[in-house]
N, C-alpha and C positions, 0 to 999 in steps of 0.2 A: 295466608293459609287458604287453600282451595276447598270450597264446600259445594255439596250437591243438594239441591232442594227439589222436591217433587214438583212437576209441572203438569197441570191438567192438559189433556190431549188437545183441546181447542187452542190453548195458548202455545203449545209446542207446534201445532200445525201453522199457526200464524207466524211464529219465528222462522221455521224452516221454509215456509212458502216465500217469505220475504227475503231471507238472507242466504239460504243454502243454494248451491249451484243447481241442484235438481228441482228446486221450487215446488216440492210437495213432501208430505209426510205420509208414510204408509199406514194404512189402517191396521196393519199387523203389529204396530208398535205396542209393546206391553209395558215399557217403562220410559218415562221422559223426565229429564232433570235439567233445571237451570243451573249453570255453573257460576259460582260467585268467588271472588277474591276480595278480601277486605270489605265485605258487604256491597260490592259493586258487581253487577252482572257482566260477565266476560264471555259467556257462551252458553251452549246447550248441547245435550247429547240425547239420542234416542236409541233404545235397545229393542230388538225383536227376539222372539224365540227362534232358534235355528230350524230351518225347514227340513233338514235331513242330516244324516250322519249317525255314527254309532251312539253318541250320547245326546241326541237331539233334545230330549226333555231337560237336560242339564247343561245346555249350551245357550249362551246369549250371543246375538250378533249385533255389533255396533253398526246401526244402519244410517245414522246421521250424526255428524260431528261438526259443530259450527263454533267458531271463535270470532268475537267482535273485532279484535285487533290481531295483526300479524307480528306479534312480539316474538323475538327469538326464543326458542325452546319452550314456548308456552304450550304448544300442542302436546309435546311429550310429557310435560309437567302435569297437564290435565289428565292425560291417559294414565300416568302413574298413580295419580290421586284417585281416578275412577277405579282402577284395579284394587287399590287398598279399600275403597268404599264398598265395592262388591264383595270382597273377601270377608269383610266385617259384617255387612248388613244383608247380604244375599248368599249365605253359605251353601245353599242347595245347588248353586251353579258351579260347574267344574271347568268350563272353558269359555273364553271370550274370543269371538272371531270377528274379523273385519276384512273388507275388500277395498282395494285401491284401484281405481280405473287406470289402466296402463297408459291411456292417452293424456291423463292429467296429473298423475302422481307416480312416485316411485316407492311410496310407503315409508318415507324417511321417518316420520313421527312414530310409526309402529316399530321400526328397527330401533329407534332411540329409546323406546319404552320396553325393550326386550321381548317384543312379539317375535314369534318364529315364522319365517316364510315357509308355507306348506304347499305352494303350487299355484297354478294358473287356472282360472275358470273362464271358459269361453263366453264372449258376449252374446246376448240374445236380443230379440226384438219382441218384447212382451206388450201386446197392444193394450192390455188393461192398465199398464203403469206408465206408458211412455208419452202420453199426450200432455203438453203443457202450453200455457199461453206465452206468447212473445210480444214484446212491445214494438217490434219493427213491422209487424203486419197487423191487419185488421183484427179486432178482438174476436170476430166470429171464426177466424181461421186459427189453426193450431199447428204446431210442429213437433216432431219427435225429438226426444233428448238423444243427442248423438252418442253420449257416453255408453249407452246400453249395447251398442254394436261392437265395442272394444273389449278386449280381454281384461279380466280383473286379476290382480295379484291378491292371493288369499294369505292372510296372516292369522295366527292364533296365539293365544296366551293361556297357559295352564294355570287356572286359579287355585288349584289344590296345592301346588308347590308353595312352600313358605307361607301357609295360610296365617293371616293375622289373628292374634289372640285377644 
């Protein structure tokens, strides 16, 4: 059984800085959860409020999703469990959105978890968020995350449909 346990920001930041390919956690993060199966840590998720859209105050954005192992179907299982968790424990939210970088993903786990593909968002270069340390150059130098320049595939899940009781 997959369970979600609240994760303090500083612990979430440590996990995502160390393990997620972006190597940082946004300060806009409003909910962070450690993901457990059979009382063993298998991953973590971070959710932000949506910055825009018709229902921005009722929309969550899955901003970080990390799994310890690359076990077949685990990503879609965790997403499905997250959806059930949000429906039951966070009923004020109506939509869950996520973006997949087109240079690294096709959104397979979102499709498998019944997210709907809703379009493409153009990549941008946001100087506030793109600096990260690299191990291949001196620590005083930094490089930009290349994924921000690529288009993002946008997926959304309607949390109102078939709401858990």
